[in-house]
C-alpha positions as CSV (number, residue, x, y, z in Angstrom):
1,M,269.7,-66.6,-27.5
2,T,272.1,-68.5,-29.7
3,G,271.9,-70.6,-32.6
4,D,271.8,-73.5,-30.6
5,G,268.2,-74.2,-31.3
6,P,266.5,-75.7,-34.8
7,K,268.8,-75.2,-37.6
8,T,265.6,-76.2,-40.0
9,P,263.5,-72.9,-40.4
10,R,259.6,-73.0,-40.1
11,F,257.9,-70.9,-42.5
12,V,254.5,-69.2,-41.8
13,L,252.2,-68.1,-44.4
14,V,250.8,-64.6,-43.6
15,L,247.2,-64.6,-44.8
16,S,246.0,-61.2,-43.6
17,E,246.4,-58.1,-45.8
18,N,246.7,-60.1,-49.2
19,W,244.3,-57.8,-51.0
20,T,246.1,-57.2,-54.0
21,L,246.1,-61.0,-54.7
22,T,242.3,-61.4,-53.7
23,G,239.0,-59.6,-52.7
24,G,238.1,-58.6,-49.2
25,R,235.3,-60.9,-49.9
26,D,237.1,-64.1,-51.5
27,L,237.9,-65.7,-48.1
28,P,238.0,-69.1,-49.6
29,A,241.0,-68.2,-51.2
30,L,242.7,-67.8,-48.0
31,I,241.4,-71.3,-46.8
32,R,242.6,-72.9,-50.3
33,W,246.0,-71.1,-49.7
34,A,246.2,-72.5,-46.2
35,R,245.8,-76.3,-47.8
36,E,248.6,-75.4,-50.7
37,A,251.1,-74.0,-48.0
38,E,250.6,-77.1,-45.9
39,D,251.3,-79.6,-48.9
40,A,254.6,-77.3,-49.8
41,G,255.8,-78.0,-45.9
42,F,255.2,-75.0,-44.4
43,D,254.9,-75.0,-40.4
44,A,251.7,-72.4,-40.2
45,V,249.4,-69.8,-41.2
46,M,248.6,-66.4,-39.4
47,I,246.0,-64.3,-39.7
48,S,245.8,-60.9,-37.7
49,E,242.6,-58.9,-36.6
50,H,240.7,-55.8,-36.0
51,I,236.8,-55.7,-35.3
52,V,236.6,-52.3,-37.2
53,L,238.6,-49.8,-38.0
54,G,237.9,-45.6,-37.6
55,P,239.9,-42.5,-39.0
56,D,242.8,-43.1,-36.8
57,A,243.6,-46.1,-38.9
58,G,245.1,-43.9,-41.6
59,A,246.5,-41.0,-39.6
60,G,249.6,-41.1,-40.9
61,G,249.3,-41.7,-44.3
62,V,248.2,-44.9,-46.3
63,M,251.2,-46.7,-47.1
64,G,252.5,-46.1,-50.6
65,N,252.9,-49.7,-51.7
66,P,249.8,-51.6,-50.9
67,R,251.4,-54.7,-50.4
68,E,253.3,-53.4,-47.3
69,Y,252.1,-54.6,-44.0
70,A,249.8,-52.9,-42.0
71,L,250.9,-50.6,-39.0
72,P,249.5,-48.0,-36.8
73,G,247.9,-45.3,-38.9
74,N,249.1,-46.5,-42.1
75,Q,246.0,-48.0,-43.8
76,D,243.1,-47.3,-45.2
77,P,239.8,-47.8,-43.0
78,R,238.3,-49.8,-45.5
79,T,240.9,-52.6,-45.4
80,P,239.1,-55.9,-44.9
81,W,239.7,-57.7,-41.6
82,P,237.5,-60.8,-41.4
83,S,237.2,-62.7,-38.4
84,S,240.6,-64.4,-37.7
85,L,239.1,-67.2,-35.4
86,T,236.3,-68.2,-38.1
87,L,238.9,-68.3,-40.4
88,L,241.4,-70.6,-38.4
89,A,238.3,-72.6,-38.0
90,A,237.6,-73.3,-41.3
91,I,241.6,-73.9,-42.3
92,A,241.5,-76.4,-39.4
93,S,238.5,-78.3,-41.1
94,V,240.9,-78.8,-44.5
95,T,244.2,-79.1,-42.7
96,S,245.6,-81.9,-40.6
97,R,249.3,-80.5,-39.6
98,L,249.4,-77.0,-40.0
99,R,249.5,-74.5,-37.2
100,L,247.2,-72.0,-36.9
101,A,248.5,-68.6,-35.6
102,A,245.6,-66.1,-34.2
103,A,247.8,-63.1,-34.4
104,A,247.2,-59.5,-32.5
105,V,244.1,-60.9,-31.0
106,L,242.2,-58.0,-29.2
107,A,241.3,-59.4,-26.0
108,P,240.6,-56.3,-23.9
109,L,237.5,-55.8,-26.5
110,R,235.7,-59.0,-25.2
111,H,235.0,-60.7,-22.2
112,P,237.9,-63.1,-21.1
113,L,235.3,-66.1,-20.4
114,A,233.7,-65.5,-23.9
115,L,237.1,-65.3,-25.8
116,A,238.0,-68.1,-23.4
117,R,235.3,-70.7,-24.9
118,D,236.0,-69.2,-28.8
119,L,240.1,-69.7,-28.2
120,G,239.3,-73.1,-26.3
121,T,236.9,-74.6,-28.9
122,L,239.0,-73.8,-31.7
123,D,242.2,-75.5,-30.1
124,L,240.2,-78.4,-29.6
125,I,239.0,-78.4,-33.1
126,S,242.4,-78.6,-34.6
127,E,243.4,-80.8,-31.7
128,G,246.0,-78.3,-30.2
129,R,247.0,-76.7,-33.3
130,L,246.3,-73.2,-32.2
131,V,248.8,-70.2,-31.3
132,V,247.2,-67.4,-29.7
133,Q,249.2,-63.8,-29.9
134,P,246.9,-61.9,-27.6
135,T,247.7,-57.8,-27.7
136,V,246.3,-54.6,-26.9
137,S,246.5,-52.6,-30.1
138,W,246.8,-49.1,-30.9
139,S,243.4,-47.8,-32.6
140,R,241.6,-45.3,-30.1
141,D,238.6,-45.3,-32.6
142,E,238.1,-49.1,-32.4
143,Y,238.2,-49.0,-28.4
144,A,235.6,-46.1,-28.8
145,A,233.4,-47.8,-31.0
146,L,233.3,-50.8,-28.7
147,G,232.9,-48.4,-25.4
148,V,236.0,-50.1,-23.6
149,P,238.6,-47.4,-22.1
150,F,241.8,-47.3,-24.1
151,E,243.7,-46.4,-21.4
152,N,242.6,-49.5,-19.4
153,R,243.7,-51.9,-22.4
154,G,247.1,-53.5,-20.5
155,A,245.3,-54.3,-17.6
156,L,242.4,-55.6,-19.2
157,L,244.6,-57.7,-21.0
158,D,246.9,-59.1,-17.7
159,E,243.2,-59.9,-16.0
160,H,242.3,-62.0,-19.1
161,L,245.7,-63.9,-19.5
162,E,245.4,-64.5,-15.3
163,I,241.8,-65.8,-16.3
164,W,242.7,-68.3,-19.0
165,N,245.4,-69.7,-16.9
166,L,242.4,-70.4,-14.8
167,L,240.2,-71.8,-16.7
168,W,242.7,-73.8,-18.6
169,Q,243.2,-75.9,-15.0
170,G,239.5,-76.9,-14.5
171,S,236.1,-76.0,-12.8
172,P,234.9,-74.5,-11.0
173,V,236.8,-71.1,-11.2
174,S,236.0,-67.9,-9.2
175,Y,237.9,-64.5,-9.8
176,Q,238.2,-61.2,-8.5
177,G,240.1,-58.3,-10.5
178,R,239.8,-54.9,-11.1
179,H,237.5,-55.3,-14.4
180,Y,236.7,-58.7,-14.3
181,R,234.4,-60.7,-11.3
182,F,232.9,-64.1,-11.1
183,E,232.2,-67.2,-8.8
184,D,232.2,-71.0,-9.4
185,V,231.8,-70.7,-13.1
186,Y,231.8,-74.2,-14.7
187,F,234.2,-74.1,-17.9
188,E,233.9,-77.2,-20.5
189,P,235.3,-78.4,-22.7
190,R,238.8,-77.0,-21.9
191,A,241.3,-76.7,-24.5
192,H,243.2,-79.4,-26.0
193,R,246.6,-79.3,-23.8
194,P,246.1,-78.8,-19.8
195,D,248.0,-75.3,-20.1
196,G,245.9,-74.4,-22.9
197,P,246.9,-73.1,-26.4
198,R,250.4,-72.0,-27.4
199,M,251.0,-68.3,-26.5
200,W,253.1,-66.0,-29.0
201,F,253.6,-62.2,-27.2
202,G,255.3,-59.3,-29.3
203,G,255.2,-55.8,-30.5
204,Q,257.0,-52.9,-31.4
205,R,259.3,-53.3,-28.4
206,L,260.0,-55.1,-25.4
207,H,258.4,-53.1,-22.7
208,A,258.3,-54.1,-19.1
209,R,254.5,-55.4,-19.2
210,M,255.4,-57.7,-22.4
211,L,258.3,-59.0,-21.0
212,D,256.5,-60.1,-17.7
213,R,253.7,-61.7,-19.7
214,L,256.3,-63.7,-22.1
215,V,258.1,-65.0,-18.9
216,R,254.8,-66.1,-17.3
217,Y,252.9,-67.2,-20.1
218,G,254.5,-67.1,-23.4
219,H,255.8,-69.6,-25.5
220,G,257.3,-67.8,-28.4
221,F,258.4,-64.3,-29.0
222,H,257.3,-62.5,-32.4
223,P,258.8,-59.1,-32.3
224,L,257.9,-56.3,-34.8
225,G,261.0,-55.8,-36.6
226,R,264.5,-57.3,-35.5
227,P,264.7,-56.8,-31.7
228,A,268.3,-55.1,-30.2
229,P,270.7,-57.6,-29.0
230,E,270.1,-55.5,-25.4
231,E,266.4,-57.0,-25.3
232,L,267.4,-60.2,-26.6
233,A,269.6,-60.2,-23.3
234,R,266.9,-58.6,-21.0
235,L,264.6,-61.6,-22.5
236,R,267.2,-64.1,-21.2
237,T,268.2,-62.8,-18.2
238,A,264.2,-62.7,-17.2
239,M,263.5,-65.8,-18.4
240,A,266.6,-67.4,-16.7
241,G,265.4,-65.3,-13.5
242,A,262.1,-67.5,-13.8
243,G,263.2,-70.3,-13.7
244,R,262.7,-71.0,-17.3
245,D,264.9,-72.1,-20.2
246,A,264.8,-69.3,-22.7
247,T,266.1,-71.5,-25.8
248,A,263.1,-73.1,-25.4
249,L,261.0,-70.3,-26.6
250,E,260.1,-70.3,-30.1
251,M,261.6,-67.1,-31.7
252,I,259.6,-65.8,-34.9
253,G,261.2,-63.9,-37.5
254,G,260.4,-62.7,-40.8
255,T,261.2,-61.6,-44.4
256,R,261.9,-58.1,-45.5
257,P,261.0,-57.2,-48.7
258,A,262.7,-54.5,-50.9
259,F,260.0,-53.0,-53.2
260,P,261.3,-51.5,-56.4
261,D,258.4,-48.9,-56.4
262,D,254.6,-48.7,-55.1
263,H,253.4,-50.7,-57.9
264,S,255.3,-53.5,-57.8
265,C,256.3,-56.7,-55.8
266,A,259.3,-57.4,-54.4
267,P,261.8,-60.1,-55.8
268,L,261.6,-63.0,-53.4
269,A,265.7,-63.9,-53.2
270,P,266.8,-60.6,-51.2
271,A,263.9,-60.9,-48.7
272,L,265.5,-64.5,-47.9
273,E,269.0,-63.6,-47.5
274,S,268.7,-62.7,-43.8
275,I,267.3,-66.1,-42.6
276,P,271.0,-68.0,-41.8
277,E,271.9,-64.6,-39.9
278,Q,268.5,-64.9,-38.2
279,L,269.0,-68.7,-37.4
280,A,272.4,-68.0,-36.0
281,Q,270.6,-65.4,-33.7
282,G,268.1,-67.7,-32.4
283,F,265.1,-67.4,-34.4
284,T,263.3,-70.6,-36.0
285,T,260.2,-69.6,-37.4
286,F,259.6,-67.0,-40.4
287,C,256.8,-65.2,-41.2
288,V,256.4,-64.7,-45.4
289,K,253.2,-62.7,-46.7
290,P,253.1,-63.9,-50.3
291,S,251.3,-60.8,-51.9
292,Q,254.6,-58.9,-51.0
293,F,256.5,-61.2,-54.1
294,I,253.3,-62.3,-56.1
295,D,250.2,-61.2,-58.0
296,D,248.9,-64.4,-59.1
297,P,246.5,-65.9,-56.7
298,D,247.0,-69.1,-58.2
299,A,250.1,-69.5,-57.7
300,V,250.3,-69.3,-53.8
301,G,251.4,-73.0,-53.6
302,A,254.0,-72.9,-56.2
303,F,255.5,-69.7,-54.3
304,C,255.3,-71.8,-50.9
305,R,257.6,-74.3,-52.6
306,E,259.8,-71.4,-54.1
307,V,260.5,-70.5,-50.6
308,V,261.2,-73.8,-49.1
309,K,263.5,-74.8,-51.8
310,R,265.7,-70.9,-52.0
311,T,265.7,-71.4,-48.4
312,D,267.0,-75.1,-48.3
313,A,269.6,-73.7,-51.1
314,L,270.5,-70.8,-49.2
315,L,271.7,-73.1,-45.9
316,A,273.3,-75.5,-48.1
317,S,275.9,-72.9,-49.5
């Protein structure tokens, strides 16, 4: 992927894990921030999810600075994780342009028909603004609590994707898989688009199953960290082999804060400096988590405007 795509960056405000900015029960604050982000020119908001956490959430030691991203094994099990789809529905009702990215949707922990109902309804409410990033996640404790075999998570996700693809096309739908089976079900109303919500895929590495999902269903690639050039080359080759244009795939990058210590926010300017390089590599969309850079819950709108202003100046220099 090269820099042949759009040169104007799009920004995604990450609304998960901002608990140094607001309490875990103050969800109206997140809705307010989303509206402020839209007013500031941001393209999307992103909310991730867990249903429950267990002791393995912090098995690797809790992150030093609580503003860091939550990763496998680095968070307090008491970390709040409100329902992403419910929150995004509330955000849809107070915004008109903002895309709604449901990141890390843990599909294997739900039945595909029930989850498709929630996703399709939210996509209709928002008139096609929903972006879904389904994943299998990493917590064995979470799977055990919900009675879902952890070892089956990849196969379960694959069947979800197959079923969703059928449901968006029209009823009746029948499916005979290893894990899910049903005959002649009617599914209305469907999602806003005939092919369903936009789909992103991503993770810590571009393994074979993720690559297959991207090629078959993906509209965007959202890696955790910076993918190696060899991974991007594999993605280009696989997309071309399937008759798809790799440059049409939305590429989602991000900012890397440098915290001076475990108690302070990171400066914004250095975190934005990699955006021109990422744009040249084909990335067009950039995730920003406000609590990494500010501590004032009333300053999120101003922060979003500052991100846009600084990036414009950076690209003009």
